[in-house]
C-alpha positions as CSV (number, residue, x, y, z in Angstrom):
1,X,0.0,0.0,0.0
2,X,3.0,2.4,-0.4
3,X,3.3,3.0,3.3
4,X,5.0,2.0,6.4
5,X,3.2,1.4,9.6
6,X,2.5,4.6,11.4
7,X,4.8,3.5,14.4
8,X,6.5,0.1,14.9
9,X,7.3,-0.6,18.7
10,X,9.2,-3.6,19.7
11,X,11.3,-4.7,22.6
12,X,15.2,-4.6,22.5
13,X,16.5,-7.9,21.0
14,X,13.7,-8.3,18.6
15,X,14.3,-8.8,14.9
16,X,12.2,-6.6,13.0
17,X,11.3,-7.7,9.3
18,X,10.0,-5.4,6.6
19,X,8.3,-7.2,3.6
20,X,7.9,-5.3,0.3
21,X,4.5,-6.2,-0.9
22,X,4.2,-3.6,-3.5
23,X,4.9,-3.9,-7.2
24,X,7.7,-1.3,-7.0
25,X,11.0,-1.2,-5.3
26,X,11.5,0.4,-1.9
27,X,14.2,1.0,0.8
28,X,14.2,1.0,4.7
29,X,16.8,3.7,5.4
30,X,17.2,5.2,9.0
31,X,17.3,9.0,9.1
32,X,20.9,9.0,10.4
33,X,21.9,6.8,7.5
34,X,23.9,4.4,9.8
35,X,21.5,2.6,12.2
36,X,20.1,0.5,9.4
37,X,19.6,0.4,5.7
38,X,18.1,-2.2,3.5
39,X,19.5,-1.1,0.2
40,X,17.0,-1.7,-2.7
41,X,14.1,-4.1,-1.9
42,X,12.4,-5.4,-5.0
43,X,8.9,-6.4,-5.0
44,X,8.6,-9.5,-2.7
45,X,11.9,-9.0,-1.0
46,X,12.4,-8.5,2.7
47,X,14.9,-6.9,5.1
48,X,15.5,-7.7,8.8
49,X,17.1,-5.6,11.5
50,X,18.0,-6.9,15.0
51,X,17.1,-4.2,17.6
52,X,20.2,-3.6,19.6
53,X,19.8,-0.2,21.0
54,X,16.8,1.5,22.7
55,X,15.3,4.7,21.4
56,X,13.3,6.1,18.5
57,X,14.7,5.5,15.1
58,X,12.9,7.4,12.2
59,X,13.1,5.9,8.8
60,X,11.9,6.4,5.2
61,X,12.0,5.1,1.8
62,X,14.8,6.6,-0.5
63,X,12.4,6.4,-3.4
64,X,9.2,7.6,-2.0
65,X,9.5,10.6,0.4
66,X,5.9,10.1,1.4
67,X,6.8,6.8,3.3
68,X,8.2,7.7,6.6
69,X,7.9,5.4,9.6
70,X,9.3,5.5,13.1
71,X,10.9,2.4,14.8
72,X,10.6,2.5,18.5
73,X,12.8,0.2,20.6
74,X,11.9,-0.3,24.3
75,X,14.0,-2.0,26.9
């Protein structure tokens, strides 16, 4: 649906998985550019990230600026 969840909240140590169910490519890129970055995710591809640090990590799709989504990691 060309959108990330409004907010994704998980506990520290959880593996977060993004699945691209759209017909176009996306990325999952943290705003700071270093916490996580999926690279190009073609249709049907997925990206996983192990939550190692607590805090709020805004992210976006490099191709679609209307797709922001915060990841919140709780202890």
